[in-house]
mmJSON file of the N, C-alpha and C atoms, coordinates in Angstrom:
{"data_MODEL":{"atom_site":{
"group_PDB":["ATOM","ATOM","ATOM","ATOM","ATOM","ATOM","ATOM","ATOM","ATOM","ATOM","ATOM","ATOM","ATOM","ATOM","ATOM","ATOM","ATOM","ATOM","ATOM","ATOM","ATOM","ATOM","ATOM","ATOM","ATOM","ATOM","ATOM","ATOM","ATOM","ATOM","ATOM","ATOM","ATOM","ATOM","ATOM","ATOM","ATOM","ATOM","ATOM","ATOM","ATOM","ATOM","ATOM","ATOM","ATOM","ATOM","ATOM","ATOM","ATOM","ATOM","ATOM","ATOM","ATOM","ATOM","ATOM","ATOM","ATOM","ATOM","ATOM","ATOM","ATOM","ATOM","ATOM","ATOM","ATOM","ATOM","ATOM","ATOM","ATOM","ATOM","ATOM","ATOM","ATOM","ATOM","ATOM","ATOM","ATOM","ATOM","ATOM","ATOM","ATOM","ATOM","ATOM","ATOM","ATOM","ATOM","ATOM","ATOM","ATOM","ATOM","ATOM","ATOM","ATOM","ATOM","ATOM","ATOM","ATOM","ATOM","ATOM","ATOM","ATOM","ATOM","ATOM","ATOM","ATOM","ATOM","ATOM","ATOM","ATOM","ATOM","ATOM","ATOM","ATOM","ATOM","ATOM","ATOM","ATOM","ATOM","ATOM","ATOM","ATOM","ATOM","ATOM","ATOM","ATOM","ATOM","ATOM","ATOM","ATOM","ATOM","ATOM","ATOM","ATOM","ATOM","ATOM","ATOM","ATOM","ATOM","ATOM","ATOM","ATOM","ATOM","ATOM","ATOM","ATOM","ATOM","ATOM","ATOM","ATOM","ATOM","ATOM","ATOM","ATOM","ATOM","ATOM","ATOM","ATOM","ATOM","ATOM","ATOM","ATOM","ATOM","ATOM","ATOM","ATOM","ATOM","ATOM","ATOM","ATOM","ATOM","ATOM","ATOM","ATOM","ATOM","ATOM","ATOM","ATOM","ATOM","ATOM","ATOM","ATOM","ATOM","ATOM","ATOM","ATOM","ATOM"],
"id":[1,2,3,4,5,6,7,8,9,10,11,12,13,14,15,16,17,18,19,20,21,22,23,24,25,26,27,28,29,30,31,32,33,34,35,36,37,38,39,40,41,42,43,44,45,46,47,48,49,50,51,52,53,54,55,56,57,58,59,60,61,62,63,64,65,66,67,68,69,70,71,72,73,74,75,76,77,78,79,80,81,82,83,84,85,86,87,88,89,90,91,92,93,94,95,96,97,98,99,100,101,102,103,104,105,106,107,108,109,110,111,112,113,114,115,116,117,118,119,120,121,122,123,124,125,126,127,128,129,130,131,132,133,134,135,136,137,138,139,140,141,142,143,144,145,146,147,148,149,150,151,152,153,154,155,156,157,158,159,160,161,162,163,164,165,166,167,168,169,170,171,172,173,174,175,176,177,178,179,180,181,182,183,184,185,186],
"type_symbol":["N","C","C","N","C","C","N","C","C","N","C","C","N","C","C","N","C","C","N","C","C","N","C","C","N","C","C","N","C","C","N","C","C","N","C","C","N","C","C","N","C","C","N","C","C","N","C","C","N","C","C","N","C","C","N","C","C","N","C","C","N","C","C","N","C","C","N","C","C","N","C","C","N","C","C","N","C","C","N","C","C","N","C","C","N","C","C","N","C","C","N","C","C","N","C","C","N","C","C","N","C","C","N","C","C","N","C","C","N","C","C","N","C","C","N","C","C","N","C","C","N","C","C","N","C","C","N","C","C","N","C","C","N","C","C","N","C","C","N","C","C","N","C","C","N","C","C","N","C","C","N","C","C","N","C","C","N","C","C","N","C","C","N","C","C","N","C","C","N","C","C","N","C","C","N","C","C","N","C","C","N","C","C","N","C","C"],
"label_atom_id":["N","CA","C","N","CA","C","N","CA","C","N","CA","C","N","CA","C","N","CA","C","N","CA","C","N","CA","C","N","CA","C","N","CA","C","N","CA","C","N","CA","C","N","CA","C","N","CA","C","N","CA","C","N","CA","C","N","CA","C","N","CA","C","N","CA","C","N","CA","C","N","CA","C","N","CA","C","N","CA","C","N","CA","C","N","CA","C","N","CA","C","N","CA","C","N","CA","C","N","CA","C","N","CA","C","N","CA","C","N","CA","C","N","CA","C","N","CA","C","N","CA","C","N","CA","C","N","CA","C","N","CA","C","N","CA","C","N","CA","C","N","CA","C","N","CA","C","N","CA","C","N","CA","C","N","CA","C","N","CA","C","N","CA","C","N","CA","C","N","CA","C","N","CA","C","N","CA","C","N","CA","C","N","CA","C","N","CA","C","N","CA","C","N","CA","C","N","CA","C","N","CA","C","N","CA","C","N","CA","C","N","CA","C","N","CA","C"],
"label_alt_id":[null,null,null,null,null,null,null,null,null,null,null,null,null,null,null,null,null,null,null,null,null,null,null,null,null,null,null,null,null,null,null,null,null,null,null,null,null,null,null,null,null,null,null,null,null,null,null,null,null,null,null,null,null,null,null,null,null,null,null,null,null,null,null,null,null,null,null,null,null,null,null,null,null,null,null,null,null,null,null,null,null,null,null,null,null,null,null,null,null,null,null,null,null,null,null,null,null,null,null,null,null,null,null,null,null,null,null,null,null,null,null,null,null,null,null,null,null,null,null,null,null,null,null,null,null,null,null,null,null,null,null,null,null,null,null,null,null,null,null,null,null,null,null,null,null,null,null,null,null,null,null,null,null,null,null,null,null,null,null,null,null,null,null,null,null,null,null,null,null,null,null,null,null,null,null,null,null,null,null,null,null,null,null,null,null,null],
"label_comp_id":["UNK","UNK","UNK","UNK","UNK","UNK","UNK","UNK","UNK","UNK","UNK","UNK","UNK","UNK","UNK","UNK","UNK","UNK","UNK","UNK","UNK","UNK","UNK","UNK","UNK","UNK","UNK","UNK","UNK","UNK","UNK","UNK","UNK","UNK","UNK","UNK","UNK","UNK","UNK","UNK","UNK","UNK","UNK","UNK","UNK","UNK","UNK","UNK","UNK","UNK","UNK","UNK","UNK","UNK","UNK","UNK","UNK","UNK","UNK","UNK","UNK","UNK","UNK","UNK","UNK","UNK","UNK","UNK","UNK","UNK","UNK","UNK","UNK","UNK","UNK","UNK","UNK","UNK","UNK","UNK","UNK","UNK","UNK","UNK","UNK","UNK","UNK","UNK","UNK","UNK","UNK","UNK","UNK","UNK","UNK","UNK","UNK","UNK","UNK","UNK","UNK","UNK","UNK","UNK","UNK","UNK","UNK","UNK","UNK","UNK","UNK","UNK","UNK","UNK","UNK","UNK","UNK","UNK","UNK","UNK","UNK","UNK","UNK","UNK","UNK","UNK","UNK","UNK","UNK","UNK","UNK","UNK","UNK","UNK","UNK","UNK","UNK","UNK","UNK","UNK","UNK","UNK","UNK","UNK","UNK","UNK","UNK","UNK","UNK","UNK","UNK","UNK","UNK","UNK","UNK","UNK","UNK","UNK","UNK","UNK","UNK","UNK","UNK","UNK","UNK","UNK","UNK","UNK","UNK","UNK","UNK","UNK","UNK","UNK","UNK","UNK","UNK","UNK","UNK","UNK","UNK","UNK","UNK","UNK","UNK","UNK"],
"label_asym_id":["A","A","A","A","A","A","A","A","A","A","A","A","A","A","A","A","A","A","A","A","A","A","A","A","A","A","A","A","A","A","A","A","A","A","A","A","A","A","A","A","A","A","A","A","A","A","A","A","A","A","A","A","A","A","A","A","A","A","A","A","A","A","A","A","A","A","A","A","A","A","A","A","A","A","A","A","A","A","A","A","A","A","A","A","A","A","A","A","A","A","A","A","A","A","A","A","A","A","A","A","A","A","A","A","A","A","A","A","A","A","A","A","A","A","A","A","A","A","A","A","A","A","A","A","A","A","A","A","A","A","A","A","A","A","A","A","A","A","A","A","A","A","A","A","A","A","A","A","A","A","A","A","A","A","A","A","A","A","A","A","A","A","A","A","A","A","A","A","A","A","A","A","A","A","A","A","A","A","A","A","A","A","A","A","A","A"],
"label_entity_id":["1","1","1","1","1","1","1","1","1","1","1","1","1","1","1","1","1","1","1","1","1","1","1","1","1","1","1","1","1","1","1","1","1","1","1","1","1","1","1","1","1","1","1","1","1","1","1","1","1","1","1","1","1","1","1","1","1","1","1","1","1","1","1","1","1","1","1","1","1","1","1","1","1","1","1","1","1","1","1","1","1","1","1","1","1","1","1","1","1","1","1","1","1","1","1","1","1","1","1","1","1","1","1","1","1","1","1","1","1","1","1","1","1","1","1","1","1","1","1","1","1","1","1","1","1","1","1","1","1","1","1","1","1","1","1","1","1","1","1","1","1","1","1","1","1","1","1","1","1","1","1","1","1","1","1","1","1","1","1","1","1","1","1","1","1","1","1","1","1","1","1","1","1","1","1","1","1","1","1","1","1","1","1","1","1","1"],
"label_seq_id":[1,1,1,2,2,2,3,3,3,4,4,4,5,5,5,6,6,6,7,7,7,8,8,8,9,9,9,10,10,10,11,11,11,12,12,12,13,13,13,14,14,14,15,15,15,16,16,16,17,17,17,18,18,18,19,19,19,20,20,20,21,21,21,22,22,22,23,23,23,24,24,24,25,25,25,26,26,26,27,27,27,28,28,28,29,29,29,30,30,30,31,31,31,32,32,32,33,33,33,34,34,34,35,35,35,36,36,36,37,37,37,38,38,38,39,39,39,40,40,40,41,41,41,42,42,42,43,43,43,44,44,44,45,45,45,46,46,46,47,47,47,48,48,48,49,49,49,50,50,50,51,51,51,52,52,52,53,53,53,54,54,54,55,55,55,56,56,56,57,57,57,58,58,58,59,59,59,60,60,60,61,61,61,62,62,62],
"pdbx_PDB_ins_code":[null,null,null,null,null,null,null,null,null,null,null,null,null,null,null,null,null,null,null,null,null,null,null,null,null,null,null,null,null,null,null,null,null,null,null,null,null,null,null,null,null,null,null,null,null,null,null,null,null,null,null,null,null,null,null,null,null,null,null,null,null,null,null,null,null,null,null,null,null,null,null,null,null,null,null,null,null,null,null,null,null,null,null,null,null,null,null,null,null,null,null,null,null,null,null,null,null,null,null,null,null,null,null,null,null,null,null,null,null,null,null,null,null,null,null,null,null,null,null,null,null,null,null,null,null,null,null,null,null,null,null,null,null,null,null,null,null,null,null,null,null,null,null,null,null,null,null,null,null,null,null,null,null,null,null,null,null,null,null,null,null,null,null,null,null,null,null,null,null,null,null,null,null,null,null,null,null,null,null,null,null,null,null,null,null,null],
"Cartn_x":[115.916,114.686,114.442,114.658,114.452,115.27,116.308,117.476,116.801,116.352,115.766,114.321,113.578,112.542,112.567,113.859,113.868,114.539,114.88,115.281,114.053,113.923,112.84,112.793,113.655,113.745,113.153,113.53,112.882,111.4,110.98,109.54,108.695,109.296,108.78,108.6,109.688,109.329,108.512,108.242,107.346,105.991,105.603,104.44,103.62,104.29,103.824,103.668,104.7,104.604,103.294,103.095,101.907,100.553,100.448,99.463,99.405,100.347,100.208,99.577,100.174,99.652,98.213,97.72,96.241,95.457,95.979,95.091,95.067,96.267,96.15,95.207,95.066,94.472,93.001,92.639,91.334,90.761,91.293,91.013,91.338,91.679,92.072,90.759,90.918,89.672,89.576,90.513,90.487,89.83,89.313,88.846,87.877,87.047,86.396,87.001,88.159,88.9,89.194,89.49,90.102,88.881,87.782,86.396,86.028,86.307,85.993,86.943,88.277,89.111,88.723,88.283,87.91,86.612,85.7,84.791,84.947,86.514,86.65,86.439,85.927,85.577,86.955,86.75,87.875,88.359,89.697,90.006,90.88,90.905,91.828,90.72,90.737,90.129,91.046,91.851,92.699,92.283,92.684,92.191,90.727,89.875,88.472,87.949,88.351,87.615,87.394,86.337,85.77,85.777,86.324,86.292,84.968,84.172,83.113,82.996,84.119,84.013,84.936,84.725,85.304,86.736,87.598,88.942,88.853,87.882,87.394,87.004,86.185,85.674,87.039,87.555,88.578,89.868,89.933,91.187,90.782,89.415,88.835,88.515,88.176,87.701,89.074,89.883,90.96,90.829],
"Cartn_y":[95.322,95.827,97.378,97.574,98.618,99.783,99.583,100.597,101.074,100.043,100.092,101.178,100.685,101.665,102.847,102.9,104.579,105.526,105.164,106.173,106.482,107.722,108.147,107.113,106.729,106.129,104.858,104.099,102.78,102.82,103.886,103.966,104.199,105.256,105.449,104.625,103.618,102.449,101.337,101.155,100.396,100.887,101.928,102.569,102.055,102.438,102.086,100.373,99.75,98.259,97.805,98.372,97.886,98.372,99.443,99.869,99.043,98.49,97.667,96.21,95.828,94.542,94.637,95.69,95.976,95.685,96.82,96.948,95.514,94.587,93.476,92.463,92.491,91.627,91.725,93.163,93.693,93.123,93.286,92.971,91.643,90.685,89.387,88.373,87.22,86.225,86.079,86.481,86.43,87.552,88.343,89.82,89.653,88.62,88.368,88.239,87.61,87.666,88.902,89.838,91.161,92.114,91.697,92.479,91.79,90.545,89.952,90.523,90.64,91.229,92.602,93.452,94.809,94.599,93.527,93.58,92.826,92.59,91.548,92.517,91.749,92.605,92.578,93.147,93.036,91.689,91.287,89.961,90.066,91.42,91.527,92.438,92.341,93.058,93.464,94.654,94.828,95.402,94.771,95.252,94.969,94.229,93.98,94.846,95.808,96.726,95.836,96.397,95.744,96.853,96.502,97.461,97.104,98.221,97.999,98.169,98.579,98.732,97.628,97.526,96.44,97.308,96.469,96.899,98.173,98.106,99.016,100.375,100.351,101.73,102.029,101.299,101.675,102.399,101.968,102.47,103.604,103.881,105.296,106.167,105.85,106.899,107.279,106.371,106.603,106.15],
"Cartn_z":[111.06,110.918,111.58,112.864,113.374,113.146,112.706,112.106,110.606,109.913,108.666,108.677,109.536,109.606,110.387,111.151,111.919,110.773,109.729,108.799,107.866,107.524,106.789,105.399,104.708,103.405,103.75,104.986,105.101,105.244,105.961,106.544,105.042,104.289,103.068,102.024,101.882,101.316,101.977,103.037,103.664,103.352,103.542,103.314,101.734,100.766,99.458,99.268,99.905,99.689,100.462,101.608,102.35,101.676,100.883,100.183,98.957,98.107,96.97,97.486,98.828,99.037,99.478,100.166,100.51,99.141,98.247,97.028,96.398,96.105,95.329,96.183,97.522,98.115,98.039,98.177,97.769,96.699,95.587,94.403,93.873,94.648,94.375,94.848,94.256,94.608,96.073,96.815,98.24,98.872,98.345,98.746,99.822,99.988,101.031,102.283,102.537,103.591,103.941,102.959,103.366,103.956,103.424,104.157,105.584,105.529,106.89,108.061,107.508,108.529,109.018,108.239,108.61,109.64,109.501,110.456,111.617,111.807,113.047,114.316,115.428,116.617,117.419,118.646,119.537,120.028,119.98,120.351,121.581,122.397,123.379,124.395,125.672,126.58,127.885,127.624,128.553,129.913,130.871,132.235,132.389,131.669,131.801,130.929,130.477,129.412,128.21,127.756,126.44,125.394,124.096,123.119,122.382,122.102,121.195,119.909,119.199,117.761,116.886,115.647,114.867,114.326,113.71,113.275,112.225,111.322,110.408,111.026,111.927,112.627,113.363,114.106,114.922,114.005,112.965,111.747,111.348,110.876,110.54,111.487,112.737,113.719,114.637,114.543,115.526,116.862],
"occupancy":[1.0,1.0,1.0,1.0,1.0,1.0,1.0,1.0,1.0,1.0,1.0,1.0,1.0,1.0,1.0,1.0,1.0,1.0,1.0,1.0,1.0,1.0,1.0,1.0,1.0,1.0,1.0,1.0,1.0,1.0,1.0,1.0,1.0,1.0,1.0,1.0,1.0,1.0,1.0,1.0,1.0,1.0,1.0,1.0,1.0,1.0,1.0,1.0,1.0,1.0,1.0,1.0,1.0,1.0,1.0,1.0,1.0,1.0,1.0,1.0,1.0,1.0,1.0,1.0,1.0,1.0,1.0,1.0,1.0,1.0,1.0,1.0,1.0,1.0,1.0,1.0,1.0,1.0,1.0,1.0,1.0,1.0,1.0,1.0,1.0,1.0,1.0,1.0,1.0,1.0,1.0,1.0,1.0,1.0,1.0,1.0,1.0,1.0,1.0,1.0,1.0,1.0,1.0,1.0,1.0,1.0,1.0,1.0,1.0,1.0,1.0,1.0,1.0,1.0,1.0,1.0,1.0,1.0,1.0,1.0,1.0,1.0,1.0,1.0,1.0,1.0,1.0,1.0,1.0,1.0,1.0,1.0,1.0,1.0,1.0,1.0,1.0,1.0,1.0,1.0,1.0,1.0,1.0,1.0,1.0,1.0,1.0,1.0,1.0,1.0,1.0,1.0,1.0,1.0,1.0,1.0,1.0,1.0,1.0,1.0,1.0,1.0,1.0,1.0,1.0,1.0,1.0,1.0,1.0,1.0,1.0,1.0,1.0,1.0,1.0,1.0,1.0,1.0,1.0,1.0,1.0,1.0,1.0,1.0,1.0,1.0],
"B_iso_or_equiv":[0.0,0.0,0.0,0.0,0.0,0.0,0.0,0.0,0.0,0.0,0.0,0.0,0.0,0.0,0.0,0.0,0.0,0.0,0.0,0.0,0.0,0.0,0.0,0.0,0.0,0.0,0.0,0.0,0.0,0.0,0.0,0.0,0.0,0.0,0.0,0.0,0.0,0.0,0.0,0.0,0.0,0.0,0.0,0.0,0.0,0.0,0.0,0.0,0.0,0.0,0.0,0.0,0.0,0.0,0.0,0.0,0.0,0.0,0.0,0.0,0.0,0.0,0.0,0.0,0.0,0.0,0.0,0.0,0.0,0.0,0.0,0.0,0.0,0.0,0.0,0.0,0.0,0.0,0.0,0.0,0.0,0.0,0.0,0.0,0.0,0.0,0.0,0.0,0.0,0.0,0.0,0.0,0.0,0.0,0.0,0.0,0.0,0.0,0.0,0.0,0.0,0.0,0.0,0.0,0.0,0.0,0.0,0.0,0.0,0.0,0.0,0.0,0.0,0.0,0.0,0.0,0.0,0.0,0.0,0.0,0.0,0.0,0.0,0.0,0.0,0.0,0.0,0.0,0.0,0.0,0.0,0.0,0.0,0.0,0.0,0.0,0.0,0.0,0.0,0.0,0.0,0.0,0.0,0.0,0.0,0.0,0.0,0.0,0.0,0.0,0.0,0.0,0.0,0.0,0.0,0.0,0.0,0.0,0.0,0.0,0.0,0.0,0.0,0.0,0.0,0.0,0.0,0.0,0.0,0.0,0.0,0.0,0.0,0.0,0.0,0.0,0.0,0.0,0.0,0.0,0.0,0.0,0.0,0.0,0.0,0.0],
"pdbx_formal_charge":[null,null,null,null,null,null,null,null,null,null,null,null,null,null,null,null,null,null,null,null,null,null,null,null,null,null,null,null,null,null,null,null,null,null,null,null,null,null,null,null,null,null,null,null,null,null,null,null,null,null,null,null,null,null,null,null,null,null,null,null,null,null,null,null,null,null,null,null,null,null,null,null,null,null,null,null,null,null,null,null,null,null,null,null,null,null,null,null,null,null,null,null,null,null,null,null,null,null,null,null,null,null,null,null,null,null,null,null,null,null,null,null,null,null,null,null,null,null,null,null,null,null,null,null,null,null,null,null,null,null,null,null,null,null,null,null,null,null,null,null,null,null,null,null,null,null,null,null,null,null,null,null,null,null,null,null,null,null,null,null,null,null,null,null,null,null,null,null,null,null,null,null,null,null,null,null,null,null,null,null,null,null,null,null,null,null],
"auth_seq_id":[1,1,1,2,2,2,3,3,3,4,4,4,5,5,5,6,6,6,7,7,7,8,8,8,9,9,9,10,10,10,11,11,11,12,12,12,13,13,13,14,14,14,15,15,15,16,16,16,17,17,17,18,18,18,19,19,19,20,20,20,21,21,21,22,22,22,23,23,23,24,24,24,25,25,25,26,26,26,27,27,27,28,28,28,29,29,29,30,30,30,31,31,31,32,32,32,33,33,33,34,34,34,35,35,35,36,36,36,37,37,37,38,38,38,39,39,39,40,40,40,41,41,41,42,42,42,43,43,43,44,44,44,45,45,45,46,46,46,47,47,47,48,48,48,49,49,49,50,50,50,51,51,51,52,52,52,53,53,53,54,54,54,55,55,55,56,56,56,57,57,57,58,58,58,59,59,59,60,60,60,61,61,61,62,62,62],
"auth_comp_id":["UNK","UNK","UNK","UNK","UNK","UNK","UNK","UNK","UNK","UNK","UNK","UNK","UNK","UNK","UNK","UNK","UNK","UNK","UNK","UNK","UNK","UNK","UNK","UNK","UNK","UNK","UNK","UNK","UNK","UNK","UNK","UNK","UNK","UNK","UNK","UNK","UNK","UNK","UNK","UNK","UNK","UNK","UNK","UNK","UNK","UNK","UNK","UNK","UNK","UNK","UNK","UNK","UNK","UNK","UNK","UNK","UNK","UNK","UNK","UNK","UNK","UNK","UNK","UNK","UNK","UNK","UNK","UNK","UNK","UNK","UNK","UNK","UNK","UNK","UNK","UNK","UNK","UNK","UNK","UNK","UNK","UNK","UNK","UNK","UNK","UNK","UNK","UNK","UNK","UNK","UNK","UNK","UNK","UNK","UNK","UNK","UNK","UNK","UNK","UNK","UNK","UNK","UNK","UNK","UNK","UNK","UNK","UNK","UNK","UNK","UNK","UNK","UNK","UNK","UNK","UNK","UNK","UNK","UNK","UNK","UNK","UNK","UNK","UNK","UNK","UNK","UNK","UNK","UNK","UNK","UNK","UNK","UNK","UNK","UNK","UNK","UNK","UNK","UNK","UNK","UNK","UNK","UNK","UNK","UNK","UNK","UNK","UNK","UNK","UNK","UNK","UNK","UNK","UNK","UNK","UNK","UNK","UNK","UNK","UNK","UNK","UNK","UNK","UNK","UNK","UNK","UNK","UNK","UNK","UNK","UNK","UNK","UNK","UNK","UNK","UNK","UNK","UNK","UNK","UNK","UNK","UNK","UNK","UNK","UNK","UNK"],
"auth_asym_id":["A","A","A","A","A","A","A","A","A","A","A","A","A","A","A","A","A","A","A","A","A","A","A","A","A","A","A","A","A","A","A","A","A","A","A","A","A","A","A","A","A","A","A","A","A","A","A","A","A","A","A","A","A","A","A","A","A","A","A","A","A","A","A","A","A","A","A","A","A","A","A","A","A","A","A","A","A","A","A","A","A","A","A","A","A","A","A","A","A","A","A","A","A","A","A","A","A","A","A","A","A","A","A","A","A","A","A","A","A","A","A","A","A","A","A","A","A","A","A","A","A","A","A","A","A","A","A","A","A","A","A","A","A","A","A","A","A","A","A","A","A","A","A","A","A","A","A","A","A","A","A","A","A","A","A","A","A","A","A","A","A","A","A","A","A","A","A","A","A","A","A","A","A","A","A","A","A","A","A","A","A","A","A","A","A","A"],
"auth_atom_id":["N","CA","C","N","CA","C","N","CA","C","N","CA","C","N","CA","C","N","CA","C","N","CA","C","N","CA","C","N","CA","C","N","CA","C","N","CA","C","N","CA","C","N","CA","C","N","CA","C","N","CA","C","N","CA","C","N","CA","C","N","CA","C","N","CA","C","N","CA","C","N","CA","C","N","CA","C","N","CA","C","N","CA","C","N","CA","C","N","CA","C","N","CA","C","N","CA","C","N","CA","C","N","CA","C","N","CA","C","N","CA","C","N","CA","C","N","CA","C","N","CA","C","N","CA","C","N","CA","C","N","CA","C","N","CA","C","N","CA","C","N","CA","C","N","CA","C","N","CA","C","N","CA","C","N","CA","C","N","CA","C","N","CA","C","N","CA","C","N","CA","C","N","CA","C","N","CA","C","N","CA","C","N","CA","C","N","CA","C","N","CA","C","N","CA","C","N","CA","C","N","CA","C","N","CA","C","N","CA","C","N","CA","C","N","CA","C"],
"pdbx_PDB_model_num":[1,1,1,1,1,1,1,1,1,1,1,1,1,1,1,1,1,1,1,1,1,1,1,1,1,1,1,1,1,1,1,1,1,1,1,1,1,1,1,1,1,1,1,1,1,1,1,1,1,1,1,1,1,1,1,1,1,1,1,1,1,1,1,1,1,1,1,1,1,1,1,1,1,1,1,1,1,1,1,1,1,1,1,1,1,1,1,1,1,1,1,1,1,1,1,1,1,1,1,1,1,1,1,1,1,1,1,1,1,1,1,1,1,1,1,1,1,1,1,1,1,1,1,1,1,1,1,1,1,1,1,1,1,1,1,1,1,1,1,1,1,1,1,1,1,1,1,1,1,1,1,1,1,1,1,1,1,1,1,1,1,1,1,1,1,1,1,1,1,1,1,1,1,1,1,1,1,1,1,1,1,1,1,1,1,1]
}}}
């Protein structure tokens, strides 16, 4: 898998597949699970530090 994703073709193939899965999940009857995933709070506290943003905010703001 590492060799496959190290190539440009492998990485290029994974991105559209991930987008297709996300779009299908968002527009499916299970879309509520997709929404709740993006509002999931931090589940780790590295070195005692506390993350104060949800997954969606972290993904969009970096």
